[in-house]
Structures are given as C-alpha cells and as structure tokens.
C-alpha positions, 0 to 999 in steps of 0.5 A, spaced: 717 156 122 716 162 127 721 159 130 726 159 125 724 165 121 725 169 128 733 165 128 734 166 121 732 174 123 736 175 129 743 171 126 742 176 119 743 182 124 748 178 127 753 177 121 750 183 118 752 187 124 758 183 125 761 184 117 760 191 118 765 191 123 769 188 120 770 191 115 771 199 118 777 194 122 781 191 115 780 198 111 782 203 116 789 197 118 789 199 110 790 207 112 796 204 117 798 201 111 797 207 106 801 211 112 794 214 114 795 216 120 787 217 121 786 210 120 779 211 117 775 205 116 769 205 111 762 200 108 757 202 105 750 200 107 749 194 102 754 191 105 749 189 111 745 185 107 750 182 103 755 180 110 748 178 113 746 172 108 752 170 112 747 166 116 746 162 111 752 158 114 748 155 120 744 150 116 751 149 113 755 148 119 750 143 123 751 139 117 759 140 118 760 141 125 764 134 124 768 135 118 776 137 119 777 145 119 781 146 114 774 143 110 769 147 113 774 153 112 774 153 106 766 151 105 766 157 107 769 161 103 767 158 097 760 160 099 762 167 100 766 168 093 761 166 091 756 171 095 761 176 094 761 175 085 754 174 084 751 181 089 758 184 086 756 182 079 749 184 080 751 191 084 755 193 078 750 193 073 747 198 076 753 201 077 752 200 084 757 196 087 762 199 092 767 195 091 772 195 085 777 191 085 780 191 077 787 194 080 789 188 083 791 182 081 789 176 083 781 179 081 775 175 077 771 181 074 772 187 079 768 184 084 772 178 087 780 178 089 782 171 090 788 173 094 783 175 099 782 167 101 785 166 108 781 173 109 775 170 107 777 162 111 777 167 117 770 169 117 766 165 115 770 160 122 768 167 125 761 166 123 761 159 124 762 161 132 757 167 132 752 163 129 754 157 134 747 156 139 750 155 146 747 150 150 741 153 154 740 151 160 733 150 162 733 154 169 
C-alpha cells in the first residue's frame, strides 16, 4: 500500500509539472497566433493539482493496454473533459476558475471547450506514455 501511494504521488507530480509545461507552451503558441511576439505563456497554481489528477490514468491505461489507440485516446479525452468540467465548476462556484471559455463557440457552461477534444485526446496519450512503467532490469 505504501509503495502504491509513493508511486501515485510521483505520478501526480509528474503529471502536474507536465500539464503546467503543456499549458505554458499552448498559451505561448496562442500568443503567436495573436501576433504577440513576446510569446508569453501562462498558467495558474490551481492547474498543478488539476493536471496532477492525470495520475489516475495510470491504472486506467493498464486496463486499456490491449485496446486500440483511438479507444484509449477517446477514453482519456472523456476523463480529462470530466475532470476539467468538475474542477472548473467547483472553482467557478468560488470565483477562482482561471479559465473562462464563454467567448468560445463550443463551450459548455464556460468551463470546457469541445473544440479542444483533439488536444485532450493527444494529452491523454501523452500522459499514458509518461505514466507507463518501463521494464526495469534487476542489475
């Protein structure tokens, strides 16, 4: 049990840091799209534990390991959307949500964007790769 908790904690930190980096890169590319050549990216401290929740994908990925790529990606995308929706609604309740998609065409209650589906599909597969345990030798 202790080993599982240590592994989950390490995965939580890996996912949180990876998510922060992805978000900074994504928002930097969006700055370029707006012709802001400072390429400033941003994130929020709230995002670390939200991205850290991707650690939950580790046991899910073990269950799905023999399934096709499209199925795994769709499953991860659905789980990420669910997490984004739940955390966005919770943070919005306290006026703490760092994102607001209200101006976007495909938003749901301002906290998720359906047009981000391909991004979350890819992010889920990236987290799967990040969380996969490489075979360790006994040397």
